[in-house]
N, C-alpha and C positions, 0 to 999 in steps of 0.2 A: 250934606250928605248925599254919598252918591245913588244915584237913578235907580232903582231896581231895574233888572233885564232878564231874559230871557236867551237862551242859546239859539240860534238858527242854525239850519246843516248850510256847509262849506259852499260859498257862492259860486255863481256859474260864471263861467266868461264870456263877454260877450266880443264880437270880431272887432268893434270899434275901439276896443283894450280894455275899458270898463269892465265890470263885476254886476251880475244883476241877486238880488240879497230874494228869498223864496220864503213869503211869511205866509200868513193866513188874517183874514180879519175879526175883528173883538168888538164886543158894547162898548160903548165909550167912560164904561165902570171898569173895564179894565186896562188898567194904568202899568201894567208891567210892559217894557219896550223889546221886541225884538233885537239883540246885537248880531251882526254879522262883521266877524276878523276877514277883514282885507289881506290876502295873500300877495308877498312878493309877486313881481311882473316876471322875474326871474324863476324858470322852470326846469323840474331835474327830475322826470319821469326814472319813479321807479318800480322795473318788473318784474314779478317775482314767475319761474319758469321749474314747474313741477317735475318728478320720476318719474317713473315709468307707473303705469298703471293709476297714476295721480288726476289725470284726466279725465270728466266725464265725457263717454261718447253715445252718441246716440245713430239710428240709421240715416243718412242722406235724404234727405227731405228732396232732392232734385235729382233720385238718381238716374243715370246715363244708360239707355238698354239697344244694343248694340250687337253683332256678332262677335267682338271682340273680347268681351266683358260684361254679365249684366249686374251693374251698380244694384240692384235690389235686396234688401237682406232680406232671409229665409227665411226668419224667426218672429223677427219688428217690423210692425208698418213704418213707412215712412216719417222721418222726424222723433220716433220713437225711440226712446231710451236704451241703449246696448252695455254699456256698461257706469252701474253709477253705484263708487264704492258705502257701504255702510256706514253712517253716522250714527257711533254710544251703540251702548251693548245690546236694546232690545232687536234695534236692527240688522246687528251683526249677526245675531241668531236666528233670527230671520230671512238673512241674505246666504248664512249657511245652510239648512235645508232648500229653501229653494236652487242654489247651485250642488249641494248635491247630489239633487236629484237628474241634472242634467248628466244626457247622454255625452260619452267622447261626440259623436255626429253635431248635435245641437249647438257642445258648445264649439263649432269649427264653426256650425252653421253660420253663428250670434257671433260671432268676433271675426271673421271676415273683414282684415281692414278694408280692402276695395269696396267694401258696403260702407262705411263708416265716417264718420267727419263729428268734432268738437259738438258739446250738446253743452251750449251756452248759460241752460237753463236747471240748472243742479242747486241745490238749497244754499241760501246766503244765508249764513250767522252774525248778528252784528249786537254784541252785548249793549245792556242798557248801559248807557253811561255814564260814569262815576264823576268824569272831569268836567261836564259839558261841553263836549264835545259830540257833536250830532251829525251822524252819517244817515244818510237814502238807499234804499233798497235799489232804488231805479240807479243812481248814479253809482254804484259800487257794481253796480251789474255791466252799466252799460263798460267801465274799467274791464271787464273780462271776468270776476269773481267767481261768478256762478260755472264758472267752464271746469273750477279747482275742487278736488275731493276738500269736505268742509272740514271734517275732524282732521286731518293733518296742515291742512294752510289758511284755513279762516283765520287762525289766531294770531297768527304769523301776519297776514292782510290787515286786519285790524290793528296789532300794535303797532306797524308800522306804520300805516296811515295816523293811527292818532299820535303816536309817543315823534314820529321824524318832523310837525308841524305843529307842538307846541315845543317850543324851545324855552322861552322864558314866560314867565308873569309878571304884574306891574300888582304892589304892592300899594292901594293907593294913600291908606291912612300914613304911610311914612316917605310917599311919593318916592320909589323907585324900582327898580326891575328885581326880580329873583330867580333865579334856575328851576327849573320844573323837576318834581320832584324823581319823576324817572329820567334824570340826566342825572340825577345825582346818585341816584343806583348805579347808574352808569357806570359815573367818576371815580364813587367807592367800591366799585366791584372789584373783589380781590383775583390778582393774575393767574392763582392758581385754578382758579374754574375755569380757564382759559386752556389749561395746560403749559402756563410759562410762570415763572420767578420773578420775572420783571416785564413788565408794558408800559412805556413813555405815558404816564395819567393824561385823560383828556383836561384841556386848560377852556374858562369862558371866553377867549380869543378867538378860540375854534368854535366856540357856539354860535358866538357874533358872527361869525362869517356861516357858519351851517344856519342862519338865522334869516341868512338874506334869501336864502331862494325854498320854493313852495316843492314838494315832493311829495305828488301826486300816488297812490301807486293801486300798478294794474296787473290783471294775471293773465298770462299767455299760455293759452293750453296746445296740446296736438295730441294727434292720432300715435300710441307711442309701441302699434304695433307693426308703423311703417319706419322707413328711413332712416335717421335720425339727420342724414342731410336736407331728406324732403322737410323734415322739422326746424331745421334753423333757417329753410329760408322761407319759410311759415314766418318764423320768428322776426327773420330783418324784415320783412313787409310789412310788417303790425307794427313793429320797431319805428321804420320811418312814417309808418302811419299819425302813429302817435305824434311825432315830434314836428309835420305837417299841421296836425288839428292845432297843435300850442302856437304854430307861428303864424296861423290863418287866425288866430284870435291874438292876432299882435302883442305876444308875449317872445322872451328870448329865449329858444329852447333852442339846445343842437345836441345835446348829448342824451343817454338813461343811464341809469345804473341797472346792472343784472344782479338778482338774488335768486341761486337757483337747488336745485335741491335734487341729491344723488344724477339720476340718468340724465334730467335737464342739466347740468352741467355739462354734458359732452355735448347736447343740442347746443345750451350757448358759448360752448367754444368754439364750432363749426360757424356758427353766424359771426362771432366776433375776428376771426381770419378772414370773413369776409367783407364786414366793414367796421373794424375797428376803428375808427375815430368817429363814429355816431356813438362810441361806449365809452362814457367814463371811468368805468370801474366794472370789477367784477368779483362777486361773495361768492363762490363755491362751498356747497355745504353735504356732506358724506358723500361725495362724488366718487364712484368708481372709475377711476383714470386709469386704468392699467383693467379694467374687467372682474370679476367676483365668479370665483368656479361656486356660487352657490348658485347660478346662470346650468352651467352642466347638472348640478344635482338633481334641478328641477326639473332639466329636459329629459332626463332618463332615468327618474323616482320620480319625480313627482315632486311636489312641496314636502317639505321635513316638516313634522307635525307637532318639536320645538326644538328646544337645546335644553340637555339635560341639568344647565347650572342654571333653569328659568327658577320662579316661584311654579305651585302649584296652579293658583289663579292664570300667571301666565303660561301655563304650557296651555291651559284651557281655553283661552284665548286662541292662543297658537295654532291647537288643534282644527279649530273655527274655523279659522281663515284658511287653514292648509284645504275645509271643504270647497272652499270659494276661489282660491286659485285654481284648486286640483290636485285632489292627494295620491296620484297615481298618474304613472307615463303615461297612460291610456287616458288620460285627460290633457297631461299639459304638452302632448306632442300635437294634436291636429290644431293648436293655436297656437303655440312656437316654431315648431321647428322650419314653418314657410314668412317666417316674422324678419322678415329684416331688422328691425327694433331691439325685439328678441334678444337675436344675436349678437347684436353687438355690446351685448352686456357678458357675456364670456370672456375669457381671460383673452386680453388678446396678445400681438405679439411684440408687447412691452413688457408683461406679467412675469414675473421673476419666473424661473423654471429649472427643475420639471415641477408640475402641481397635481399631474395625475399618477396616479402610482395603485399597483397591483397586491397583494401582500399575503403573502399564504400564513399562518398560523399551523403550527406543524405539531401532535404531541409528541414528546419527547418521554412520558411516564400517564399513568392515572390514564381515567378515562375522559369521554367530553362532559363539555362544561363549564370549559375553561373561559374565561372572558376573552376581548379579541387586545388588553392594555398588553398584550406580550408577557408580561410577568406573573402574578400568585393569579390563578383561576379564582370565580367564585367562590368555588368548592375548593378550592386550593392545589389543583392540578395543574403543575409546570408549564407554563407554553415557553413554545421558544418562533417567533417570528420571521418573517422571512418576504424580505423586500423581492419581489420578483423581476416587476417591470414599472418604469416610471417613463413618463411625456411630459412634453415633450422633451426628445433625446437627440442625441448625435446624429440618429438617423430619419428624424423625420420632427425637425425643427421649426415648420412653422403651423401653426398650434390651427390656423386654417386648415391643413391636408387630414389633423387631427376630425377636424369637426365634415367633412365631408368624407370619410370616409365611414362606410355604412354597411362594414363586411365584417368586421371585429365586434367581439362578442361585447368588448369593452366600449364601444360606440356611444358616441351623444346622442346619433338617432336612429329608431328603426321605423325605416320606412315603413313597415306593415302597418301601425299605429298612425301616419300620418294624416291618411285621407279618410278619415270613414265615410265622410259624407257623398263621397266620389266625385268632387270637384275637378281631380286632374285626371277624371277615370278614362276621358277621352281624349288627351290630351296627341298629336300627335311625334309628340318626342319620348320621354322616360316617361312622362308622366308627373309623378308627385316627388320623384328621387330626383328631376329634372330643376322641377319648382323649390326643392332643399339648398341644392348645389348652387343656384342663380342663389335666395336668399344667404347665402355661408359665402357668396363672391362680393354678393353686395355690402356686408359687415364689414369680411374683408379690404373691399376699396375704401372703405369711408375711413378703417383706423389705419391703413394706410397713408391718406390720406392728410386727416389732421395729423398724424406724428404725435408729439409732444409738444406741439403752440397751443400757449397760452394767450391770453390779452393782455400788455406789458402792468396794467395795473390790478392784476388779480390779489385776493386773500382767499384761502381756503381751512374752512375747518374739517376733521373725521372722529370717528371713533377712533379710542384707545382703549377700551373696556377690559377687561379681565373678566366683568361680570355679566358682558356682554360676549360669548362665544361667535364663532366666525368660520366659515369654511376656506381659510388658507391655502387648503390639500381636498382633493379629493381619493378618499382612499375607498377597493375596491378589498371588504379583505371577507377572504374562507378559512375553517379547517379543516385540515385534514389528518386524519385520524391517523396512529400509529401505527408504522407494518404496512402502510398502503405502498401497492404491488407499482406502482407510478411515480416513479422519482422526475420530480415537477423541479424542469427545465425553465427559460427564458420563454426558449423557440415555442415548446408545446403548451405552456398556458399560452405564448401568442396566439397561438395555430385551434388554440382547445375552440370546439363546437360550442352553439349558442343553440339552448335545448328548451329553452322557457325562461319567462319572469313571473315573481308573484305580485301579487297589488303591492306588497311591505314595498317592494322595489329589490327583491334581491334575482340574481341573475344566474342561474342555470348554467353551468358549463361541461361538455365533455372530453377529457383530456385522453388524445391518443386511444380514442374509442371506450374506455375503459374505467376511468377513474371519473365519477361525478362528482366536482365542487359546488357548493351554494354560496355567492358571492352576493354583498351586502354590503351597501354605504357606511362608510362610519362615521363619527359622529363629528359633528364641531371640532377644531382644535386650535385656536386662534383669537388672538384678541382683536375686536373690533366694536360693531355696534349691533351684531345678531345677525349681518346682512352681507357686510364691506367688509373684509378682515381688512386688517391697521398698513398693509403693505401696498396695497394697493389706495386706501384712502390718504396715504402718504406721497400718492405717486407724484404731485406739483411740485414736491420740495427741490428747489435749487431750482426752480424755471418759476415761478410766481414768488410773487414780493416779501408773503411771509405764511405758516403754513402753523395751524391750532392744532394737536393733538388732544384730544379732550375723550370726559366720558361722564356719564349720571343719564344716558338717552337711547331709547334705542334707534334703529334706523330710521321710520316711519316717522316717530315723535322725533324726531331732533328739533325742529324749531318752534313743537310745543315747549323747549325747554325752558325754561325764564332766561339763563343764563346763555344761550346759540342767539336769544333774541337780543340781551344786552349787549352780545360780540358785535352783531348782524349791524346794530345802531353806532358805536363805536365803530367802524370799520367803512359804514355809509357817510360816518362824519369825516374819517379822514381820509378817501376818494374825495369828499367835498374841498377839502383845502388845497387843493390842485388844480382844480378849474377855476382856470382865468378870463 
């Protein structure tokens, strides 16, 4: 009969090439021995790179004090958390109340990128093991798991660590190996759940090669307010440190695999462009490859409270999220207007254009009460839509010129809202306007430099779900009453004077000094994941090995979807086959 055992945490590598097992003392009567599984000496670290707002941030522990820039955060003490997304419903409700009370000035001071750094001390959730695989918080915190938003990435980190490193089991009575159930599930997964009619099945021989490697899972966060180029340099540094740490432990380790979410894909692409030989492959999840119009919407109007086709519960949750992120331009602009990282999520020069529109719906009969659909209004009044302006266009081809322009009423940024804390008030140049243009220039340089580069061994999946409507376009829509004295033209709408904005994002403009129109942002209009529209998610098509159009999840929860986790496991195994 086989001797009873209890699982031990993963073994610790020693510099001479051996492994150390950590256990505890017990009485002589306790006869169950500790069982430590010795990993292979061939190491392929798997690194998870999160999306915007997915990294915990804190005030710098050692801020520099100088005449050029004071790095002390003026809202929290050194080393104190500044941004930790809420985990769970209860935390979410509390966070909505707290952030709902923050003024625009307080938001600007708290989320000042020059005062912030990655916070490694965020919560880590390690589920109770059902398969005997033991992890310790100390071990995974050393690998950066505490840097990431636990609700969005905890399941991914844990799932990768436990499943990648348990490929086969051994049947003692039958004296033969067997494939672990989670890999059987991957093998049996219907390709249609990955957006395909057919996908070459995973074979046992491929799993045999996979099992020759150990896959320690790391997380690398970054300050998502700063330029993605800076974040890419940080990722490069961490990759080299991780590889060298395993080499110092006398293990074979030369490449890593990157698993990215959203904005993390941009960071990883910029990093891979610098050190392609250190990366075995990349898996991008829901990356806004070409940018996302929702970034314009959130800066210009505040975070949208919900999508029209969401369930009542989802609408409630989204309204609370909007309170945290900022549900008005007054609250989002001070944080995002001078943040290169945020501006790098705007539709870039490769996004299909035009995507920004000005639409006027004119009443041709009846009275006010029609909706914005351009058909029969909610009260039966017939309306006629009129698309007056669209950008980018032949006269304004560069989207970054659109972002830099702060004079037109349909501008991205109102500089009067951008500096409530007076950070740039004493600037010798143009104050906050100069800071906005500098951040926009940085964003443009990043995207022009990155272009359509992808690591040669890249896979990507994105949301293409009609139940997760996203902004493929942004439309400013106004109603014009029948019999208005002003004939609207592209010229006089472009020249209209901005006279105010409501908390819900409506902009009041005066045309030819006599006709007031109120433009409101229209609703989401295309398939996607609720944040990234399908056309941006599909951006890597033709430039990477394979792209998967998938559905069944929202943007932030993409890796919490079991199908997407299985796809990620399948693709990692595919990448491993090419490692020599």
